[in-house]
C-alpha positions as CSV (number, residue, x, y, z in Angstrom):
1,M,0.0,0.0,0.0
2,S,1.4,3.4,-0.9
3,S,2.3,5.8,1.8
4,L,-0.3,8.4,0.7
5,K,-3.1,5.8,0.7
6,R,-2.0,4.6,4.2
7,S,-1.9,8.1,5.5
8,L,-5.4,8.8,4.1
9,H,-6.8,5.7,5.8
10,R,-5.2,6.6,9.1
11,S,-6.5,10.2,8.8
12,V,-10.1,8.9,8.2
13,A,-9.7,6.5,11.1
14,I,-8.6,9.3,13.4
15,L,-11.5,11.4,12.4
16,L,-13.9,8.5,13.0
17,L,-12.8,8.2,16.7
18,P,-14.5,11.4,17.9
19,L,-17.5,10.8,15.7
20,G,-18.0,7.4,17.2
21,L,-17.7,8.8,20.7
22,L,-20.2,11.5,19.8
23,L,-22.7,9.0,18.5
24,I,-22.3,6.9,21.6
25,Q,-23.3,9.9,23.7
26,A,-26.1,11.1,21.4
27,E,-28.8,9.6,23.5
28,V,-27.5,11.3,26.7
29,I,-27.2,14.7,24.9
30,T,-30.7,14.6,23.4
31,R,-32.3,13.4,26.6
32,N,-30.9,16.4,28.5
33,L,-31.7,19.1,25.9
34,S,-35.3,20.2,25.5
35,G,-36.6,20.8,22.0
36,V,-34.2,18.3,20.4
37,V,-35.9,15.7,18.1
38,E,-35.2,12.2,19.3
39,S,-34.2,9.4,17.1
40,P,-37.0,7.2,15.8
41,V,-34.8,4.2,16.4
42,P,-33.4,4.4,19.9
43,G,-30.1,2.7,20.4
44,L,-29.1,2.9,16.7
45,S,-26.7,5.8,17.2
46,R,-25.0,4.0,20.1
47,A,-24.6,0.8,18.1
48,V,-23.2,2.7,15.1
49,G,-20.9,4.8,17.4
50,I,-19.5,1.6,19.0
51,A,-19.0,0.0,15.6
52,L,-17.2,3.1,14.3
53,L,-15.1,3.5,17.4
54,T,-14.1,-0.2,17.5
55,G,-13.4,-0.4,13.8
56,A,-11.3,2.8,13.8
57,A,-9.3,1.8,16.9
58,L,-8.6,-1.7,15.6
59,Y,-7.5,-0.3,12.2
60,L,-5.1,2.1,13.9
61,V,-3.7,-0.6,16.2
62,A,-3.2,-3.0,13.3
63,S,-1.7,-0.3,11.1
64,G,0.8,0.7,13.8
65,L,1.7,-3.0,14.4
66,R,2.3,-3.5,10.7
67,Q,4.5,-0.5,10.5
68,L,6.4,-1.6,13.6
69,A,6.9,-5.1,12.1
70,A,8.1,-3.6,8.8
71,A,10.6,-1.4,10.8
72,A,11.8,-4.4,12.7
73,D,12.6,-6.2,9.5
74,T,14.6,-3.3,8.1
75,P,18.4,-4.0,8.2
76,F,20.6,-1.3,9.8
């Protein structure tokens, strides 16, 4: 994978982390604010948030481990 493509994937994963956290907390935020329209499918935002957060975190960990393994195989 090219360095530009890998960098783009990591950037998207990093942006998905706070989005996932926000979606997990959406029910709490809407419950405490008057006048906010609630979701017609309760719990969906939490499930999507957990999926995004987990997927992004796993991608970043795997990407870092792949880079570490490639650096370990590099001769001095």
